[in-house]
N, C-alpha and C positions, 0 to 999 in steps of 0.2 A: 437015343435016350427019349422018352417020353414025358413032356414038360411039366414037373410044378402047377398042380392045378393053382393053387395061391398067384403064383407066379406070372401064370398064363391069364389068369384074371387080372390082371393088376396089370398086365402089356396090351390085354383088347382095351383096357380102358382107357389106358395112354393114348391110343394112337385112335381111340372116337373119340374121345372128351381132351377140347381145351378151351381157352381163350377164343381160339374159333376152331370150326368144325367143317372140314368138308364133306360130309357125307356122317347120316345115319350110324349108332354101331351094328343094327342088325335090322332085318326086315320089319319087324314089329314095333319099333323106336322110330322107325320112317311112318310108318302105322298111326304111331300114336300120338307124334309129334318131333316136326322137323326144326331147327334150330332159325334163329329170326334170321333176314334177310342180312342184316348189319352186322349178326355175325358169322356171316358167311363167302359174304359180298368181294372178301377178299382174296378169297381162293378159288379157282375153279377146282368142277368135281372130275371123273375119271374121264377120258377122252376130250377135257376142256370147254364141256358141255358147264351152262350155267347151273348153278346150285339152286338158286330160286325155281327153274323151269321145271329142273327134278323135284322141287318139292309140292310144286303147284299140285291144287285141286280143281274137283270141274267148273266149270260155272253155273250159277245159282240157275235154276231152272223155269219157266212157268214167267209172269209178269210182273214186269219191275214193283217190287212195293211203293205204294202212291206215301209221299213221307206228310207231314201234319205238323203243327202247333199247339198244340191245347192252352196255350198260353199267350199266343202272339193274337194281335189288334190285327185291324182291315189295313195298316198303315205298318203293317211289320214284313218283312219280303219269306216269301214259300220258307220251307227248307232243303237244303239240298236232297235232291234225286242221286242216289246210289245205286245204278243197275248192277254193280257188281258185289252188292251183297244182298245175304239172303233175307235180314232183319237190322232196326240199331234203334238206341232210343239215346239221346240226351236228357240229363236230369240237374237240376241245380241238386245239392249235397244240401245246404241249406233248410232249403222250403219244405224238398224233394216236387219240387215245380216240373210236370216236362215238355220241356224246350222244346222237342221234335221226335219224331218218333214215325216210322213206317213196320207195317207188319211186327210193333210189337209183343204178340202176345202170340206170334206165330209160336209152335213147340219144335226146339229141333236140336240134335245130338249136344252136349255140353263139354264134351272131351273133358282138359285139363282145367276149365271155369268150373269145374264141379269140387274142386281143392278150396273156392271160396268157403263154402260151409264146413270142408275140412280142417282150413283153419279157423273159422268162428267157434268151431268147436272146442277145437286146442285151445284156442285164449278164453274161453269161457270154463273150462278147467282150470287156466290157470289162473282165474281171477277167485275162482272159488275153492282155491285152494286145495282141492287132487290133484294137483301138476305144478310142478318147478320148474324154473328155465335150466336151468344146472343139474337138473334128475340126469341120473343115466339112463337108457331106453334100452333092453335086452332087442336084436335084431333076431325074426325067427325065421328060418327056411323061404316061409309065402316072403316078406317083406324081400331077402336075398333076391328072390329070384322072379321077384316081381319086371313085365315086362314093359317098355315104350322108356320114355327118360325117366332119367336117373340119377342120384346122389350118389349114387355109389357105396354103399354100406353092406356090410356080409356078414354072417354069425361070427364074426368072430371084430367084430367094429365097437368101442367102445365109443358112446355116439350120443349125445344131450339132446332133450330135445328144444333149447334154443338152436341148435347145426339141426337141428331137423326139420324146426319151423322156416328155417334158409334153405334149407333143398328142398322144403314141400313149396314155398315161395318162387324163388328165384331159377332151380335147377327143375321145378317143376316134377319130382323127382314120387314113382310111382310105388319107390319105395319106400321112401322116408313118410307119403301117402299112409302104407298099409301100414309101418310102427308103430304110428302114431295114433291110429285108429285101434290099431290090438291092443295100445297103452292102457286106451284110454276106454273102451268097453271090453277088454277080454279076448272079442273077436270081431273082421270083419260086419261079420250078419249084425251084429248087437248094435255095434256100431251106425249101421245102414239102417236100425232103424230107429238111431240117435238123429241123425239125419234129418229120416220122413219127419219125425215130429216137428222138429224143428223149422221145417219145413213148413207146415200146417203151422203153427204156431207162429212165425212172421208173414202171414201171409202169401207164401209163394203158391198160390194155387194152381201152375200149368207146367213148378216142378216135381218130378220123381224119381229118385235115385236110387240105385242099386251096387253100390260100389265107392268107396272114396276119395276112389282116383280120377276116373274119368273116362277110364278104357273101356272099348266099345261096346256097348248093349241097347239093342233094340227097345227093351223096355221102358230107357234111360233117357230121360227132354228135360229140356227147361226153355227159357223165352230171353229176348232181349229185355225186358220190363222185369224181369224176373231178376236178374243179375244185375242191373243195376240197383232194385229192392234191397239186396243181400248187399252190394257193395256200400248203401247210405247206412244202414246197421252198423255192417266192418268199422265203418267212419268215425262212424257215432261213441262205438261202444270199443270195438278194441283200435284205437289210433295209430298203435304201437306197428302195424300193420304195415305202415307205412314206412317204417323207418327200417324196414327188411327190403320193402317190394320198390322202394328206389336207387338199390343198388343195382349197378348194373354188372354184377360177377360176384360170384363164390366161391373159395376155394375150402373143399372137403382133403382130406387125405392126399396130398399135392396133387389132386384131381382140381384145376378152373373154370369153371365154365361160367358161358355169358349168362344175363338174364332172357332167358324167354321175350322179353317184353322190347317190341322193335320198337315201339316209340319211346324210350326212357332215351337213347342215343341221338335220335333227331328230334326234340323239345325240351330245353331245361324246363318247362312250368308244369312236365308231367312226374309222378312218382309212385305210380303203383296206374293196375293193380296186376293183370293174370293176362295167361293166353288160355286159347287151347286150340288143339289142331288134332282131328283124324281125318282120314279121306273123310267118313259122313258128315263130321260136321263143319269143313271148310275152316279157315286161318282168320279166331275170334279174336277179339282184344273185347275186354276189358280194359278202359284206364281210367285215370281221374287227375286234374290240372288246374293247378290256383290261376284263374284269368281275369285280371283284371280286381284281384282280391276274395273273387269268388269261388269258390270250390267247383268244378261240375263234376259230373259223373258221363264218359261218353262206354258204348257199346254197339260195338258191329262184328256182324255174325254171317259167320258161310262166306268172306271174302275169298280170294283163288290166289290170292301171294300173300304176304307180308307189307308188301311193298303197298300194294293196293287195300288193303286193312288200317294199317297207319297211314297212306291217303286221307281215308274216309274219317279217320277219328279223325285229323287235322280239320278236317270243314267243317264235323256238326262242331266242331269245339270254339273255330270261329266265329260262326252262326251264334252260340251262346254268346260269345264274349262280343260282341257286335251289337246285337241287339236284344240283348235283354239287364237288367240291374234286379239286386237287391233294394228293397227300398224297408225303411226302417218305420212302422208306421207311427206304435210306441215303443217309450222306454219307461222300464221302475223306475215311478223320484218324479218323472216331467208333467208337473201340470200344465190339463188339455183343456179344461173348463173347470169352471168356479159354481159351486151351486150355492145357488143366494134364498134364503128364508130367515124369516121372523126368527121361527121356532128354533132357531139356534142359537145360544149366547154370543157369537163374534156376528151371528147375521148370513154368513159363510162359510165354504171349507171347500179348500182344491179338491181335484176330480182327477186321477189318471186312472193309470193300470197298474197291475199288481205283477203283470211279465212282459218282458219283450216280446213285440209283435215283429218278425219280419216274411213280406210276402216279394215275392219275383213277380216282374212288369216287364210289360215293355218299357228298351231306354225312351220310347217319344213320349210317354202314360206316365212317367213317372213323377214328373210336376200338376199334374191334376186330378190325385188321389184328394178327395174332400170327405169331411165329417160333422156328423149333426148326434148329439147328447141326449139318450132321453133317459127321462128322470122316472122309477118307478115306486122309490122305497119310504112310506113316512117316516120321517127324520125328528118328529115333535118328541121324541125321548131323548134324541142327540144320536149323535154316528161314532162309532170308535175307528180309529184308522186303518186298511183295508178293509174296513166293511162293499159289500156293493149296491149301490146306489140306485145302478140301471143301466143300461145299454150305449156301448159309440158306435154306431155303425158306418164304416168304412165307403163310401162308393166311386165307382170311375167310370163316365158317360152314365150317369142314372144308373149301374148295378151294382149292387154290395158284392164286396170281395171278401171283406172279411166284418163282423160281430163281435167285438170284447167285453169282460162287464168295466164298467166302468166303479173306479170305489176311492172310497174317499182317503187320502192320503197325509192325516191328522187326527185326531182327535180331536170333536167338535159336542162338547157339552148342550145340552140343553137351554134353552134362555131360564135365564132365574126370575122370580117374581120382582125384582127389582126393573132385570131388565125390561120386562114385558109393561111394567107403570113407565118408564123415564120414553119407551117408544110410546107406548100410547097420547102421554104429555105435550111430546112433539109434535105426533100426528094432530093434537088438538089448537097449539098453537102455528 
């Protein structure tokens, strides 16, 4: 007797997906996204083969990318050389400083790192009120039949935006990405236009999107630098992303899938963000971690296995933690200098900054920052709290590293005639 289509689909899903997966559920899944080493290492594939080797991609070809650190000084060791990676970037999430990079602007296939932008647009819709987390989303045949990695929704599924976000970020579901795109924009084509506009607005100058999933397309590309930039924006504008990306598994419709991010199971300091794998892209990981009280963003592209890419992430995270630190140059309300002037009734006013300023520096240089204040404002009519009086120039080894507005920390009225007379008499005496 022919098997009922729904039962057959459920059976195939149960066989293919679980907390551990021995092999991709289809040839397309193998091409789009192979389960992380952490999820499959306990299970041997057919004939006892190592499942990681079964999902290995070709080693990068061409010259090994030369690492550099734009933030380092002469005493900072060189960043790690990672010959198994096509490119990488290590960024400080607070300041945006680049701590290490190798071929950061090399255009490569983005694979499922594309879903970072899909998630960003979804969260923007949530923030603007055009979408709600508990809103039910219809599943089209296109979403149901999306190839590659999936959360396993179909046209009969009752699924919410919140569940789709989990399926998008944890399961890397191409079906979830398609359903969200169609719900937000009406069609995938219109959603891609939104992705393209946002990429331009956010300064992702080396990124081109052609679909919301990351399924292979020769016209689609990104760079390690653009991935890091987008990740920083998500962390700043949509920090709730981490509430999902830190989860090591997700269950939907009685199917439990391990997170695609192999670093989560390896490093407790890591709580995001996304991975990508196609034959064209290799094993790409976009990770974020809090190390020493600082959040770092590490992106590696093109690794031959999840094991190699995880090791590369750990190598550059360790480098950033050991050799760099964030220094608060100034905090609002903290006095930095005193402006002395006989034109003021009190004869002086406390000076500081209006906004906090944090900068990333090599650890060995953090204690050697100097500052000088230059006053340029006429105070003969008094000053008001918050008024800009000049600039504060911060230097390290004679080089300017930051220039901030110097502001009055209090009101300081102009000297009265009686004050001026009193001061004149004192001078005469």
